[in-house]
N, C-alpha and C positions, 0 to 999 in steps of 0.2 A: 502493499500501497504505501508508503514511504516512499519506492522506487518511481508508484506512478505519478504521485503527488508533486514529485521534482521534473518528473517530463514534463509534466505541465506547466511547470513554471520555468524550465527554459522555452518551453515552448511562445509562452504570453510573452516572454521577453524578449522572444526572437530581433522584434525593430530595434529595441532599444543598441542590443548586440551588433545588428548588421549596417551600422553607424560607422563600427569601429574599422579605417581602411587601412588594408596592407598593400603595399605597394607591387605589382605586378608584373614580372616579365616573364610567361609563359615561352616554354620552347614551343615551334610547329612538328606536328605529326609527321613521322615518312614519309617521302614522298611517293612512295607504292600506300600507304592507309591516303595520301592525298587524294589521288585518282579516283579509290573508292569511291572518294565520298563526295563523287562531283551527283548532285541531283539531289545533295543532303541537305534539310535546312538549315539556316545560312545566320549570323548575326553579328554585324558590322558598328565594331571600336572607332572611333574618330578622337588622338591626340592633341593638339593646337601647339602647344610649347614644346612638345618634342614629334611634332610632324610627322608624327604616323598612326598609319591606318590597319588596323586588325582586322583579317578575315575568321572566322570562323565556323566550324561547323557541328551537327549533334552528334556524336558518340554515344548509342548508347541514352543513359539521363542527364547528359551532359554535352555543353557545347565547348571541344577543344582547338585552337587556334590550331589555323591553315597555313597562314605567312601573315606575315608583319610586316610591309609596305610602307616606303619613305614616299610620304607626301613631298612633291617636285615645287608646288606654291600653293599659299592661300593666301588670301590679302583681309586689313585692316583690324592685323592683333587679337589678342586676347579679349571679350566680350560678344556678349546676343547681337546676330545685326538686327538694325529697327528701323531704318528708313530705306526705301530703294536709294540707291544710287551712293552713301556710304563707302560702296567699296568692301562692306563686313563679312567675312563668312559666319556665314548661323553657328549657335551652340543647341544643345537640347536633346530631345527626342525625337525623331521622324519616324513613316515607314514608306517601304518603298514595295508599290505592287509594278504589274506588269506594263500597264500603259503608262507608265515613268520612267521604262527602259527606251533610251535614243540609240538606236545603233549605227545610223545612221551620222550622225551629229558633225556639226562642219571642225568640233574639239575628240573626232573622232572618234568617241562612244561614251556615254554617257548616259549618269543616274540620275535623272530630276529626283532631290534629297522632302520634296513635299513641303516645299517652307514655302508661301506659312501654313505653322500647323495652328494646330485648336489653341492654346499658350500665345503664340505671337499676333493669333487675331485679338486674342482680348486683353493685348496690350498696344492694342493699334499697329502694329509691327507691320512694314510694306516691302514686300520686291516679292521677283519671280523666277524663275531659270537658274532657278542655285543647284548648281548638280554638280555628282563629283564624272570630273573626266579626265580624256587625255591633255595631247598636246603641249603638257607644260605649262600653260599658263593662266590665271586666275584675277579674272573680277568681281571676288568675291565669293566665288566656287574652290573647288577641292580637287586641286588639278595632279593627276599624275603622268607618268610614262604610258606611250602606248602598251608599251608589255603589261606594265601593273596595271595598267586600266582593261586590258582585255582578258586577263584572267580574274579579275575582281567579276566584271560583265558575264564571264560566262559561269559561275561559281553560281551568281547573282538570278539569272536571266533559269539554269538549269532548277535551282531551288523552289522561283514560281513556277516552270513550266512543270514540275513534278505533283503541284500540290501545296506550297507550301502559300498561304489565303496572304502573308504580307510580309517584307521583312524588315525587323527593326531595327532602326539605326539611331544609337548612342553620340552623341558631340559633346566633348568636355576640353574644357576649355590647359586640361592638363592633367595629370594622373590627379585623382584628387587624393589621395593620403591626408593625413592629420597635418604632416608636418609641409606639407604645401600648400594643403587651406592657411595655413599658420601665415605661410609667406608670403601669402595671398592676401591675407585680413584686413588692411586697407585701402582693398581694388573698392571703387565705387561700384562693381561687380560681382562683392561679396556675398550680400545674399539673393540675387541670382543662382550665384552656384552653391551654394545650401540648399539650394529646389534640387541641384543635379545629383549633388556626392551620395545622399541613397541610392540612387543608379547602381551608380560606379561600385557602392560599395555589395551588395549584393549578388551583383553579376559577380564580384571579385572574389564570394565567399561560396554563393550557391553552383556558378559556372551556367546560371538559369539564368533568361535576357526578363527583367524585371518587366511588369506592368502597371504601363503610367498612365494617369489620367491628367486632366486639369479642372479644378475644384476650385472658383472666387479665383481662377483668374493667377494661380498657381500649381505649379508640378506636384503630384502628387503619388509617390510611387506604392505602390503596393509587391503582396504576393502575387504570385502568378493566378490566375484561373479565380482571383478575389470578384464576386459580384455585385460586392455594396461597400458603401465607405464606411468604415470603423473608426472608433475610438483610436484601434491599437496602429489603423493608419495615420490619423495625425502622429502620433509618438513616431513613427517610422522616418514619416517626411520631416519632421523638429520643423512646421509650419508654428507662425505666431499669431 
């Protein structure tokens, strides 16, 4: 009985624990496994400061990294995109479906990230055609070399064609460890970044993309498959 009570208490406290971030430097799977995972569900994380795009695929019950790609160029520095023409590359949580793939882009191949999302709209942010694309040129987008976008595009397309309804894409200013959050604590974007950090922490610990909603103009991060907003969701997202 004591073990059951302890397990329940640990589960209840999970949202609070999940906020503790640990630096994640995952090692990609082998080339043989990587080829076998073409068509599996995928997940993408982008880190601006580190200039890295990480592509993950689902293996059993968790997501494993397929490859970490250097970002050739992005623009506008750290912080969210707010206005069309501000040349900023977005930050936040986005989703990609088949309609957002551009195989004949003038920047070789392109994936529209879906800006503005519900959060961006709630803030009155404006902009369009924000992409991950090739040709190593960026005016608000995330530009890759053509070889890299070729591979990223192929895994995204095959996952969607194989039945994944939408691909979750998390764009962070940096790896959102407690140390990095402290380093940027005086930034005017700090309160916004506190909304993103639980998503990073959840994936870093569980290797599952978090469920993301927008409530009262703020991101709320909850456990996957949560159908209603609970007090624990608020605790997890540390909303004020």
